[in-house]
C-alpha positions, 0 to 999 in steps of 0.5 A, a space after each residue: 771763129 777766126 784763123 789766118 790761112 795763106 790761100 783761099 779755095 776758086 770759087 769764092 763769091 765776095 759780099 758786098 758791103 753795107 755802107 762801110 761796114 762789113 757784118 760778119 756775124 748776126 744775132 738773134 739777139 740783135 748784136 753782131 760783129 762788124 767791120 769795117 769795109 774800106 780797110 778789108 773783103 769779105 768773101 761766102 765759100 759756104 754758108 758755115 766758112 767765109 774769107 776776110 781779106 785784111 787789105 791794110 795795116 789792120 782792121 777792127 772788129 767790133 761786137 756791136 752791143 750795149 752791155 756785156 760784149 767783149 771789146 775791139 779785135 785788131 784783125 792784122 793785115 792777112 788772108 783769114 778763114 772765118 769759119 762758123 761756130 756749129 753744136 750738135 743737137 739731137 737733130 743733128 749738128 745745127 749753127 751755134 746761136 746766142 
């Protein structure tokens, strides 16, 4: 989930891209969501919370999957929270996986 914010907390860690890509969500089924690292920077606050700083006019968030995928999402310049979805199980809260 992306949510526009005005600032990010101190102490976040800037993540290094994989080539020209920042992978912002992995999946156990082998697909993932990525964006162009030349247009944005990603920072980790916790395992469930990161920040996206779009430096250019926009960055495209791409869903890398062969079939049954959603369209590319164009994210305008700005600062965003990236929140991982979670779900409750009898064992407690866990990160949502595909």
